[in-house]
One Martini backbone bead per residue (centre of mass of N, CA, C, O) as a GRO file, in nm:
protein
  195
    1UNK     BB    1   0.096   0.035   0.023
    2UNK     BB    2   0.047   0.369  -0.121
    3UNK     BB    3   0.055   0.688  -0.050
    4UNK     BB    4   0.066   0.980  -0.208
    5UNK     BB    5   0.175   1.159   0.024
    6UNK     BB    6   0.418   0.978   0.097
    7UNK     BB    7   0.546   0.962  -0.182
    8UNK     BB    8   0.586   1.269  -0.224
    9UNK     BB    9   0.750   1.325   0.030
   10UNK     BB   10   0.984   1.131  -0.038
   11UNK     BB   11   1.054   1.251  -0.311
   12UNK     BB   12   1.137   1.530  -0.202
   13UNK     BB   13   1.368   1.426  -0.025
   14UNK     BB   14   1.534   1.222  -0.214
   15UNK     BB   15   1.608   1.433  -0.440
   16UNK     BB   16   1.836   1.568  -0.230
   17UNK     BB   17   2.009   1.323  -0.228
   18UNK     BB   18   2.347   1.159  -0.247
   19UNK     BB   19   2.300   0.884  -0.080
   20UNK     BB   20   2.196   0.575   0.020
   21UNK     BB   21   2.203   0.612   0.336
   22UNK     BB   22   2.010   0.858   0.334
   23UNK     BB   23   1.772   0.723   0.199
   24UNK     BB   24   1.739   0.502   0.408
   25UNK     BB   25   1.683   0.686   0.651
   26UNK     BB   26   1.426   0.820   0.543
   27UNK     BB   27   1.261   0.555   0.519
   28UNK     BB   28   1.282   0.460   0.813
   29UNK     BB   29   1.154   0.711   0.944
   30UNK     BB   30   0.881   0.694   0.799
   31UNK     BB   31   0.803   0.412   0.900
   32UNK     BB   32   0.815   0.484   1.202
   33UNK     BB   33   0.592   0.700   1.195
   34UNK     BB   34   0.363   0.515   1.097
   35UNK     BB   35   0.380   0.313   1.331
   36UNK     BB   36   0.322   0.530   1.556
   37UNK     BB   37   0.025   0.577   1.483
   38UNK     BB   38  -0.066   0.301   1.587
   39UNK     BB   39   0.037   0.319   1.876
   40UNK     BB   40  -0.132   0.575   1.953
   41UNK     BB   41  -0.435   0.604   1.822
   42UNK     BB   42  -0.510   0.878   1.725
   43UNK     BB   43  -0.846   0.924   1.629
   44UNK     BB   44  -0.966   0.658   1.658
   45UNK     BB   45  -1.196   0.448   1.631
   46UNK     BB   46  -1.354   0.256   1.820
   47UNK     BB   47  -1.439  -0.026   1.926
   48UNK     BB   48  -1.663  -0.245   1.887
   49UNK     BB   49  -1.877  -0.427   2.068
   50UNK     BB   50  -1.817  -0.695   1.918
   51UNK     BB   51  -1.509  -0.687   1.955
   52UNK     BB   52  -1.510  -0.673   2.265
   53UNK     BB   53  -1.656  -0.940   2.308
   54UNK     BB   54  -1.433  -1.111   2.169
   55UNK     BB   55  -1.145  -0.952   2.268
   56UNK     BB   56  -1.176  -0.704   2.420
   57UNK     BB   57  -1.015  -0.469   2.534
   58UNK     BB   58  -0.861  -0.204   2.327
   59UNK     BB   59  -0.664  -0.120   2.051
   60UNK     BB   60  -0.672  -0.021   1.756
   61UNK     BB   61  -0.462  -0.216   1.541
   62UNK     BB   62  -0.342  -0.426   1.797
   63UNK     BB   63  -0.396  -0.703   1.728
   64UNK     BB   64  -0.316  -1.004   1.780
   65UNK     BB   65  -0.184  -1.122   1.459
   66UNK     BB   66  -0.191  -0.891   1.246
   67UNK     BB   67   0.082  -0.715   1.201
   68UNK     BB   68   0.070  -0.431   1.080
   69UNK     BB   69   0.301  -0.266   1.197
   70UNK     BB   70   0.535  -0.483   1.119
   71UNK     BB   71   0.479  -0.453   0.794
   72UNK     BB   72   0.623  -0.182   0.797
   73UNK     BB   73   0.837  -0.072   0.532
   74UNK     BB   74   1.152  -0.008   0.380
   75UNK     BB   75   1.287   0.088   0.046
   76UNK     BB   76   1.545   0.085  -0.184
   77UNK     BB   77   1.537   0.127  -0.532
   78UNK     BB   78   1.736   0.373  -0.571
   79UNK     BB   79   1.943   0.659  -0.570
   80UNK     BB   80   1.635   0.831  -0.537
   81UNK     BB   81   1.458   0.584  -0.389
   82UNK     BB   82   1.204   0.565  -0.135
   83UNK     BB   83   0.990   0.321   0.021
   84UNK     BB   84   0.667   0.267   0.169
   85UNK     BB   85   0.529  -0.044   0.303
   86UNK     BB   86   0.295  -0.331   0.267
   87UNK     BB   87   0.168  -0.681   0.302
   88UNK     BB   88  -0.095  -0.602   0.431
   89UNK     BB   89  -0.420  -0.645   0.313
   90UNK     BB   90  -0.572  -0.465   0.552
   91UNK     BB   91  -0.457  -0.172   0.545
   92UNK     BB   92  -0.648  -0.013   0.359
   93UNK     BB   93  -0.919  -0.050   0.520
   94UNK     BB   94  -0.813   0.070   0.785
   95UNK     BB   95  -0.738   0.350   0.670
   96UNK     BB   96  -1.019   0.409   0.487
   97UNK     BB   97  -1.232   0.224   0.503
   98UNK     BB   98  -1.529   0.005   0.492
   99UNK     BB   99  -1.663  -0.271   0.313
  100UNK     BB  100  -1.724  -0.612   0.395
  101UNK     BB  101  -1.794  -0.883   0.184
  102UNK     BB  102  -1.919  -1.164   0.107
  103UNK     BB  103  -1.825  -1.391  -0.136
  104UNK     BB  104  -2.052  -1.577  -0.062
  105UNK     BB  105  -2.238  -1.605   0.211
  106UNK     BB  106  -2.036  -1.560   0.475
  107UNK     BB  107  -1.926  -1.412   0.756
  108UNK     BB  108  -1.692  -1.497   1.016
  109UNK     BB  109  -1.748  -1.403   1.349
  110UNK     BB  110  -1.603  -1.412   1.627
  111UNK     BB  111  -1.680  -1.560   1.938
  112UNK     BB  112  -1.738  -1.507   2.277
  113UNK     BB  113  -1.694  -1.756   2.523
  114UNK     BB  114  -1.641  -1.973   2.769
  115UNK     BB  115  -1.545  -2.161   2.502
  116UNK     BB  116  -1.283  -2.028   2.295
  117UNK     BB  117  -1.049  -2.239   2.225
  118UNK     BB  118  -1.067  -2.309   1.915
  119UNK     BB  119  -0.917  -2.054   1.809
  120UNK     BB  120  -0.641  -2.153   1.936
  121UNK     BB  121  -0.618  -2.458   1.859
  122UNK     BB  122  -0.734  -2.396   1.553
  123UNK     BB  123  -0.555  -2.279   1.338
  124UNK     BB  124  -0.714  -2.036   1.144
  125UNK     BB  125  -0.988  -2.063   0.989
  126UNK     BB  126  -1.306  -2.171   0.995
  127UNK     BB  127  -1.249  -2.442   0.859
  128UNK     BB  128  -1.034  -2.541   1.063
  129UNK     BB  129  -1.204  -2.517   1.317
  130UNK     BB  130  -1.447  -2.698   1.235
  131UNK     BB  131  -1.278  -2.951   1.164
  132UNK     BB  132  -1.147  -2.980   1.444
  133UNK     BB  133  -1.404  -3.024   1.604
  134UNK     BB  134  -1.503  -3.274   1.452
  135UNK     BB  135  -1.241  -3.452   1.503
  136UNK     BB  136  -1.304  -3.412   1.836
  137UNK     BB  137  -1.633  -3.471   1.871
  138UNK     BB  138  -1.805  -3.242   1.750
  139UNK     BB  139  -2.086  -3.053   1.703
  140UNK     BB  140  -2.176  -2.875   1.406
  141UNK     BB  141  -2.393  -2.579   1.388
  142UNK     BB  142  -2.675  -2.404   1.283
  143UNK     BB  143  -2.814  -2.095   1.444
  144UNK     BB  144  -2.912  -1.898   1.243
  145UNK     BB  145  -2.650  -1.645   1.287
  146UNK     BB  146  -2.490  -1.915   1.384
  147UNK     BB  147  -2.211  -2.100   1.506
  148UNK     BB  148  -2.200  -2.420   1.662
  149UNK     BB  149  -2.102  -2.620   1.959
  150UNK     BB  150  -2.088  -2.972   2.073
  151UNK     BB  151  -2.110  -3.251   2.214
  152UNK     BB  152  -2.152  -3.551   2.103
  153UNK     BB  153  -2.464  -3.719   2.185
  154UNK     BB  154  -2.566  -3.445   2.344
  155UNK     BB  155  -2.843  -3.240   2.396
  156UNK     BB  156  -2.735  -3.130   2.694
  157UNK     BB  157  -2.510  -2.998   2.598
  158UNK     BB  158  -2.337  -2.727   2.582
  159UNK     BB  159  -2.363  -2.454   2.386
  160UNK     BB  160  -2.144  -2.287   2.144
  161UNK     BB  161  -2.040  -1.998   2.016
  162UNK     BB  162  -1.814  -1.928   1.737
  163UNK     BB  163  -2.005  -1.779   1.513
  164UNK     BB  164  -2.096  -1.506   1.331
  165UNK     BB  165  -2.328  -1.419   1.076
  166UNK     BB  166  -2.242  -1.216   0.787
  167UNK     BB  167  -2.261  -1.019   0.495
  168UNK     BB  168  -2.141  -0.759   0.652
  169UNK     BB  169  -1.885  -0.505   0.724
  170UNK     BB  170  -1.781  -0.216   0.899
  171UNK     BB  171  -1.494  -0.018   0.854
  172UNK     BB  172  -1.335   0.213   1.007
  173UNK     BB  173  -1.162   0.491   0.990
  174UNK     BB  174  -0.785   0.458   1.045
  175UNK     BB  175  -0.560   0.682   1.008
  176UNK     BB  176  -0.186   0.616   0.940
  177UNK     BB  177  -0.105   0.695   0.628
  178UNK     BB  178   0.126   0.936   0.716
  179UNK     BB  179   0.280   1.269   0.712
  180UNK     BB  180   0.378   1.516   0.888
  181UNK     BB  181   0.533   1.810   0.900
  182UNK     BB  182   0.709   1.736   1.148
  183UNK     BB  183   0.815   1.467   1.035
  184UNK     BB  184   0.951   1.586   0.786
  185UNK     BB  185   1.136   1.780   0.943
  186UNK     BB  186   1.287   1.560   1.105
  187UNK     BB  187   1.409   1.424   0.864
  188UNK     BB  188   1.559   1.671   0.753
  189UNK     BB  189   1.729   1.723   1.010
  190UNK     BB  190   1.877   1.445   1.010
  191UNK     BB  191   1.986   1.472   0.691
  192UNK     BB  192   2.112   1.755   0.633
  193UNK     BB  193   2.427   1.697   0.667
  194UNK     BB  194   2.396   1.479   0.409
  195UNK     BB  195   2.308   1.680   0.161
   0.00000   0.00000   0.00000
């Protein structure tokens, strides 16, 4: 993902640089600044009640396992160009906001229940979790807009919701992919002796 504002800002800085190490430093500093926006979380829309129910209280974009922040890196392309980017496919929708629609039938939204261990035990997506439950002797079934599981062979066994089923979800805009004027000035101040 590359924001036009970050690309233009880096282009303006790197066009003035004379050696690769200075270009590298400018790119690293820009990537650090963008990662810091995620760490601070300033101005981000709060977590939705559904997310808090599943995950607990926390800071947006810092969910364990997403690794959005750590995916932001810089790279020197040539003697005049440094770019900042990410390989995290969810970065764009988190930055810009938008709607995620089910590709086929439903989106599976993890539910938090007294026994939410399947999400940790059977790593992977819903298919892996549901297949893992079945292979361990659980009955997996749909009840309305939920997927549930319980021990096989006992209709009295407590049922647990594992996923809520939705056709779409709205992701609020949580802009982190930018450089402020102060951040650009700090980069220029750091590399000025080397220009």
